[in-house]
C-alpha positions in Angstrom: 8.3 24.1 -26.2 6.3 21.8 -23.7 7.1 21.3 -20.2 8.2 17.9 -19.2 7.4 17.0 -15.6 9.5 14.6 -13.1 7.1 11.5 -13.2 7.1 12.0 -16.9 11.3 11.5 -16.9 10.3 8.5 -14.2 8.2 7.0 -17.1 10.6 7.2 -19.7 13.5 5.8 -18.1 11.2 2.9 -17.1 9.7 2.2 -20.6 10.8 5.1 -23.5 8.3 3.5 -25.4 5.4 3.7 -23.3 6.2 7.3 -23.0 6.6 8.0 -26.4 3.0 6.7 -26.9 1.6 8.4 -24.4 3.4 11.8 -25.2 3.5 11.6 -28.8 1.2 9.3 -29.9 -1.6 10.3 -27.5 -2.5 6.7 -27.0 -3.4 5.6 -23.3 -2.0 2.4 -21.7 -4.6 -0.2 -21.3 -5.6 -1.7 -18.0 -7.0 0.8 -15.9 -9.9 -1.4 -14.4 -7.2 -3.9 -13.4 -4.8 -1.0 -12.2 -7.8 0.4 -10.0 -8.7 -3.0 -8.9 -5.4 -4.0 -7.7 -5.3 -0.4 -6.0 -8.4 -1.1 -4.2 -7.2 -4.5 -3.2 -3.6 -3.2 -1.9 -5.4 -0.6 0.4 -7.6 -3.4 1.6 -5.1 -5.2 2.6 -3.0 -2.4 4.5 -5.9 -1.8 6.4 -5.9 -5.7 7.3 -2.5 -5.7 8.0 -2.9 -2.5 10.2 -5.9 -4.2 12.2 -3.7 -7.6 12.9 -1.2 -5.6 14.0 -3.6 -3.6 16.6 -5.0 -7.3 17.8 -1.5 -8.7 18.3 -0.4 -5.7 20.6 -4.0 -6.1 22.4 -3.3 -9.8 22.8 0.2 -9.2 24.2 -1.4 -6.2 26.5 -4.0 -8.7 27.7 -1.4 -11.6 28.5 0.5 -9.4 30.5 -2.5 -8.0 32.3 -3.5 -11.8 32.9 0.0 -12.5 34.2 -0.2 -9.4 36.7 -3.7 -10.7 38.0 -2.2 -14.1 38.6 0.8 -13.0 40.6 -1.4 -10.2 42.4 -3.8 -13.2 43.2 -1.3 -15.5 44.1 0.0 -13.4 46.7 
């Protein structure tokens, strides 16, 4: 008797036919290149989002610093 992993249960719930094709028939799904390219694009997008959030907070800090400098210089 072979062991069925939890990820396989999830795959079966999502698509029983795909699970059967992989597990019983020994076929691998097509599109490995597209999936790999999509993962690279998602990682690049995640880095861009993190960088933009950092730039936004830097802008807020610089704005507050500029306002404080104007207040101090005005007095």
